[in-house]
DOMARSE-776973 format. One line per 2 residues: their letters; for each residue x, y, z of N, C-alpha, C. Coordinates in steps of 0.001 Angstrom, whole numbers. Layout:
BEGIN
A) X:Y:Z:X:Y:Z:X:Y:Z | ...
END
This chain:
BEGIN
MS) 133305:143025:117324:133971:143904:116379:132953:144397:115371 | 132960:145662:115061:131994:146220:114125:132505:146087:112699
GP) 131585:146258:111740:131919:146160:110323:132613:147424:109855 | 132800:147515:108551:133471:148697:108007:132629:149953:108228
AP) 133294:151069:108259:132604:152346:108436:131686:152585:107242 | 130552:153246:107477:129661:153534:106351:130332:154479:105353
HP) 129862:154419:104124:130373:155310:103083:130115:156758:103517 | 131031:157683:103231:130861:159078:103662:129584:159754:103147
LT) 129019:159280:102049:127814:159909:101512:126516:159345:102101 | 126604:158261:102876:125406:157671:103465:124692:158699:104339
DQ) 123384:158815:104126:122505:159748:104840:122785:161207:104499 | 123472:161433:103391:123750:162793:102926:122975:163057:101635
PA) 122680:164325:101342:122045:164623:100049:122974:164216:98912 | 122390:163569:97907:123184:163164:96749:123532:164394:95913
LR) 124556:164254:95137:125021:165348:94302:124038:165601:93163 | 123791:166837:92889:122906:167214:91783:123694:167987:90753
GL) 123234:167897:89527:123804:168713:88468:125045:168140:87814 | 125404:166929:88148:126558:166291:87525:126117:165784:86154
TL) 126762:166241:85089:126376:165857:83731:127424:164925:83137 | 126945:163764:82678:127779:162768:82001:127207:162537:80610
TS) 127873:161715:79826:127386:161388:78493:126786:159991:78516 | 125570:159883:77984:124888:158586:77942:125498:157705:76861
SE) 125128:156433:76899:125600:155493:75888:125085:155857:74505 | 124118:156750:74439:123578:157229:73157:124277:158505:72698
GE) 125255:158967:73480:126004:160156:73106:125352:161467:73523 | 124303:161396:74330:123577:162585:74772:124001:162974:76187
PY) 123993:164280:76495:124268:164690:77872:123145:164213:78799 | 123524:163770:79975:122562:163296:80974:122967:163901:82307
TL) 122058:164654:82912:122337:165300:84190:121659:164540:85321 | 122454:164110:86282:121907:163436:87454:121150:164465:88294
AP) 119906:164119:88635:119062:165032:89400:118337:164276:90500 | 119073:163707:91469:118420:162974:92554:117424:163850:93303
GQ) 116294:163253:93639:115284:163965:94395:114308:164749:93536 | 114533:164797:92243:113613:165479:91350:112808:164441:90578
GG) 111569:164739:90318:110737:163831:89540:110096:162722:90353 | 110304:162715:91661:109644:161730:92512:110136:160305:92373
KS) 111326:160109:91809:111869:158766:91648:113094:158571:92522 | 113248:157337:92983:114490:156944:93647:115483:156542:92567
LA) 116754:156552:92909:117799:156164:91962:118623:155015:92517 | 118919:154059:91663:119910:153031:91956:121054:153298:90984
VF) 122156:153801:91499:123302:154155:90663:124398:153143:90939 | 124735:152343:89904:125788:151370:90133:127003:151685:89272
FF) 128150:151728:89940:129436:151941:89278:130042:150572:89019 | 130452:150343:87776:131050:149064:87437:132403:149314:86771
PA) 133368:148415:87004:134725:148647:86512:134860:148742:84989 | 134245:147826:84226:134439:147862:82773:133422:146997:82053
AN) 132863:147542:80992:131963:146769:80140:132747:145634:79472 | 132023:144618:79076:132599:143469:78369:133588:142671:79211
TM) 133336:142652:80519:134085:141776:81414:133057:140893:82120 | 133464:139711:82499:132525:138739:83044:131706:139299:84214
GC) 132358:139857:85200:131656:140334:86380:130704:141474:86076 | 131146:142422:85257:130294:143572:84937:129119:143162:84059
DK) 129365:142239:83136:128265:141728:82314:127222:141056:83194 | 127677:140255:84146:126736:139557:85035:125967:140540:85911
EA) 126649:141534:86428:125980:142527:87266:124926:143286:86461 | 125306:143766:85283:124378:144533:84443:123169:143686:84045
CS) 123411:142430:83697:122305:141549:83301:121439:141173:84497 | 122000:141157:85682:121212:140913:86882:120213:142054:87081
FR) 120673:143293:86899:119761:144435:86974:118737:144385:85835 | 119177:144001:84645:118256:143892:83500:117148:142886:83792
DA) 117540:141716:84274:116560:140656:84526:115588:141028:85647 | 116045:141808:86596:115201:142215:87720:114425:143499:87445
YP) 114727:144150:86335:114156:145469:86050:112622:145499:86119 | 111918:144555:85477:110447:144595:85576:109959:144467:87024
NL) 110597:143614:87802:110215:143451:89202:110533:144708:90009 | 111679:145317:89756:112034:146553:90458:111026:147653:90150
QS) 110604:147734:88892:109620:148738:88510:108287:148468:89200 | 107912:147193:89289:106667:146817:89943:106720:147129:91443
LS) 107809:146732:92082:107963:146973:93525:107944:148459:93864 | 108494:149263:92969:108615:150697:93241:107477:151504:92635
SS) 106481:150827:92065:105395:151519:91344:105974:152417:90253 | 106966:151885:89542:107661:152582:88446:108330:153875:88899
AL) 108738:153912:90150:109362:155120:90692:110827:154887:91036 | 111490:154044:90234:112916:153785:90426:113616:153917:89085
EV) 114701:154668:89092:115531:154776:87908:116853:154068:88200 | 117233:153161:87315:118498:152442:87436:119486:153089:86477
IG) 120697:153358:86963:121734:153993:86150:123044:153262:86379 | 123684:152823:85304:125005:152217:85372:126053:153215:84907
IS) 127191:153256:85585:128256:154210:85251:129608:153495:85229 | 130373:153736:84162:131759:153254:84101:132595:154265:83328
DN) 133891:154043:83292:134751:154970:82554:134989:154531:81113 | 134219:153549:80634:134315:153167:79227:133869:154323:78343
DV) 134347:154330:77094:133921:155372:76165:132484:155112:75704 | 131869:156116:75132:130464:156068:74731:130207:154948:73719
ET) 131086:154795:72750:130885:153770:71717:130883:152366:72320 | 131786:152121:73230:131843:150816:73897:130563:150577:74687
LK) 130110:151581:75420:128901:151428:76234:127648:151258:75374 | 127602:151953:74251:126441:151820:73361:126342:150383:72838
AW) 127455:149837:72382:127467:148459:71867:127157:147462:72980 | 127707:147695:74156:127501:146807:75302:126048:146821:75745
KS) 125456:148013:75818:124046:148137:76216:123157:147410:75212 | 123448:147559:73943:122666:146887:72893:122855:145375:72949
KH) 124092:144939:73094:124408:143505:73144:123647:142797:74258 | 123512:143459:75405:122867:142844:76566:121413:143304:76758
NL) 120925:144130:75821:119534:144584:75858:119190:145205:77218 | 119997:146150:77636:119817:146785:78943:118751:147876:78852
PY) 117706:147814:79684:116594:148757:79587:116787:150072:80351 | 117923:150238:80970:118153:151411:81813:119288:152260:81259
TV) 119476:153415:81841:120490:154376:81420:121894:153875:81769 | 122812:154018:80822:124224:153699:81046:125017:154953:80676
LS) 125898:155370:81585:126633:156614:81414:128141:156394:81388 | 128814:157240:80605:130270:157223:80518:130855:158271:81452
DQ) 131836:157851:82232:132513:158741:83183:134005:158753:82870 | 134333:159049:81622:135734:158971:81201:136648:159933:81943
DG) 136124:161079:82353:136987:162027:83060:137010:161788:84568 | 136200:160813:85039:136208:160461:86455:135436:161398:87355
AA) 134656:162313:86792:133927:163287:87612:132935:162607:88554 | 132178:161638:88047:131192:160949:88896:131891:160055:89911
TT) 132932:159376:89472:133691:158505:90369:134228:159313:91554 | 134738:160487:91275:135261:161356:92321:134131:161899:93196
AF) 133068:162388:92564:131959:162982:93308:131295:161968:94243 | 131167:160724:93791:130550:159683:94607:131567:158967:95509
QV) 132808:159395:95447:133882:158826:96266:134004:157312:96083 | 133978:156902:94821:134171:155489:94480:135669:155246:94421
GR) 136121:154325:95222:137561:154081:95306:138010:152856:94544 | 139128:152354:94953:139702:151141:94377:139098:149940:95096
AA) 139244:148778:94493:138660:147564:95076:139750:146621:95576 | 139327:145696:96413:140201:144623:96919:141511:145166:97485
FG) 141353:146048:98471:142512:146636:99156:143442:147370:98202 | 142850:147957:97145:143628:148731:96187:144228:147929:95054
LF) 143974:146620:95025:144544:145788:93966:143867:146008:92619 | 142599:146422:92640:141861:146696:91418:141624:148202:91328
PK) 141787:148780:90142:141679:150236:90034:140272:150787:90243 | 139241:149987:90051:137872:150478:90190:137055:149569:91092
AR) 136308:150168:91971:135409:149413:92840:134082:149173:92131 | 133352:148193:92609:131977:147936:92165:131108:148423:93325
QT) 130468:149573:93138:129656:150153:94205:128285:150535:93663 | 127275:150342:94509:125903:150719:94173:125375:151651:95249
FY) 124796:152760:94798:124225:153770:95684:122707:153744:95532 | 122004:153692:96662:120552:153806:96630:120199:155193:97150
ID) 119564:155977:96276:119210:157360:96595:117683:157449:96603 | 117124:157909:97718:115661:157922:97840:115027:159067:97050
RK) 113704:159110:97102:112925:160095:96331:113207:161526:96753 | 113767:161709:97928:114101:163054:98407:115525:163446:98036
GV) 116252:162520:97415:117614:162821:96992:118675:162535:98034 | 118354:161680:99008:119301:161344:100068:119885:159953:99810
VR) 121193:159836:99920:121848:158534:99778:121475:157710:101012 | 120696:156667:100799:120232:155846:101926:121195:154712:102247
GV) 121882:154209:101223:122799:153111:101456:123750:152939:100295 | 124890:152290:100584:125909:152029:99569:126365:150589:99717
KD) 126383:149875:98613:126878:148496:98581:128232:148518:97891 | 129235:148004:98560:130591:147950:98024:131031:146495:98080
QL) 130968:145828:96941:131328:144414:96893:131803:144090:95487 | 133031:143608:95361:133602:143339:94049:133024:142080:93419
VG) 132881:141021:94182:132319:139769:93647:130933:139551:94242 | 130211:138582:93721:128839:138376:94174:127941:139382:93477
WD) 127929:139357:92153:127286:140375:91336:125813:140559:91663 | 125130:139485:92020:123714:139591:92374:123509:140383:93664
AH) 124544:140514:94467:124418:141232:95742:123992:142679:95519 | 124415:143288:94433:124063:144677:94155:122582:144797:93803
RK) 122087:143881:92989:120665:143869:92653:119834:143607:93905 | 120242:142636:94708:119510:142313:95941:119503:143507:96897
FV) 120609:144210:96977:120709:145422:97795:119649:146438:97362 | 119519:146642:96057:118533:147595:95538:117117:147096:95817
EE) 116864:145818:95602:115534:145269:95892:115160:145485:97357 | 116107:145257:98245:115845:145451:99678:115498:146903:99985
WV) 116207:147839:99347:115925:149248:99586:114580:149657:98991 | 114244:149133:97825:112946:149448:97214:111823:148972:98135
ER) 111954:147753:98643:110936:147215:99552:110865:148030:100843 | 112021:148384:101376:112056:149172:102617:111412:150542:102406
EA) 111732:151171:101287:111170:152496:101006:109652:152404:100796 | 109175:151334:100166:107734:151139:99973:107037:151002:101329
KE) 107643:150259:102239:107070:150109:103585:107051:151448:104314 | 108116:152230:104187:108188:153539:104826:107090:154461:104289
RG) 106861:154414:102988:105796:155242:102391:104434:154794:102884 | 104282:153475:103048:103013:152940:103541:102700:153386:104950
TE) 103722:153499:105794:103490:153923:107175:103304:155435:107260 | 103863:156168:106273:103681:157621:106291:102211:157980:106044
GA) 101522:157172:105232:100140:157468:104904:99173:156943:105937 | 99664:156169:106904:98775:155558:107912:98418:156531:109014
END
């Protein structure tokens, strides 16, 4: 028996030009494939909840290693529907070194086709998208529990992409 079907955006160009508000209250436009960086975009249900705090801090703790593995060519972005003030306080409280965006109107959630979790029992899924330097969605991790799984997923993609770049130059 095979596993679940891949996410519809897998192996597709990521969406460009979607503008959200950062935790600092500034407009932030997602531009996958520009600037030579890969993106790890993780959608989390809500700030100040145990699982989301653990997931965000897992990315925070791994951030220096992710930057090293990717030769500083990875941008990590967290997205939830919390308001800007909540996200600003949450980012500061946990000393998060990466961009956190508010998706209060659900535009990013809809564009990335982030659904409900646990067979629809939870209103928001915990999903992470790995988008390569060319702007293509290479993989999607959809897992509500096991918060470190999202960070490990990104680490695996960073390592895989580094190996692919190494063979391209050979």
